[in-house]
C-alpha positions in Angstrom: -17.6 -13.4 -8.5 -15.1 -12.0 -11.0 -11.8 -13.4 -12.0 -8.9 -10.9 -12.5 -5.4 -11.4 -13.8 -2.3 -10.7 -11.7 0.4 -8.7 -13.5 4.1 -9.5 -13.4 4.4 -6.8 -10.7 1.7 -8.5 -8.6 -1.0 -5.9 -9.5 -4.6 -6.5 -10.1 -7.4 -4.3 -11.6 -10.6 -4.5 -9.6 -13.7 -4.7 -11.8 -16.0 -1.7 -11.9 -18.8 -3.5 -10.0 -16.4 -4.2 -7.1 -15.1 -0.6 -7.0 -18.7 0.7 -7.0 -19.8 -1.7 -4.4 -17.0 -0.7 -2.0 -17.1 3.0 -2.9 -13.5 3.0 -4.1 -12.2 6.0 -6.0 -8.8 6.4 -7.7 -6.0 7.1 -5.2 -7.9 5.5 -2.3 -6.2 2.8 -0.2 -7.6 -0.6 0.8 -6.8 -2.9 3.6 -6.0 -6.5 2.6 -6.6 -9.2 5.3 -5.5 -12.8 4.5 -7.5 -15.5 6.1 -6.2 -19.0 5.1 -6.5 -19.2 1.3 -8.8 -16.1 1.1 -8.2 -12.4 1.1 -10.6 -9.7 2.1 -10.4 -6.1 0.7 -12.0 -3.3 2.7 -11.6 0.5 2.2 -8.9 1.8 4.5 -9.8 4.8 6.7 -8.8 8.1 5.2 -5.7 9.6 6.8 -6.4 12.6 9.0 -5.2 15.8 7.4 -3.5 18.4 9.5 -3.7 22.2 9.3 -0.7 24.5 8.8 -1.2 25.8 12.3 -0.9 22.3 13.7 2.4 21.8 11.8 3.7 25.1 12.9 2.9 24.3 16.6 5.3 21.3 16.3 8.2 23.5 15.2 8.3 25.6 18.3 10.4 28.3 16.6 10.9 31.3 19.0 13.3 33.3 16.8 12.6 36.5 14.9 10.1 36.4 12.0 11.7 36.0 8.6 10.0 37.2 5.5 9.5 34.5 2.8 11.6 36.5 0.2 14.5 36.2 2.6 14.2 32.4 2.6 14.6 32.1 -1.2 17.6 30.2 -2.4 19.4 32.1 -5.1 20.9 30.3 -8.0 18.4 27.4 -7.9 17.9 25.9 -11.3 15.2 23.4 -10.5 
């Protein structure tokens, strides 16, 4: 068992041994389940990624095709 500190923001750093045992990598999410005075961490399932074609199918655009250069906003200073 390892003890960790809680930051003023409520954050903790999981020890390397815990991250390795759970297969956790930077950017991954974990589920936290509270059971009485205990908490259980488990890796969260990865979110399903979608393809461009799946996103396009949601749009249902039936108008004329527009070239990308015609979509550019002029004068943008971003």
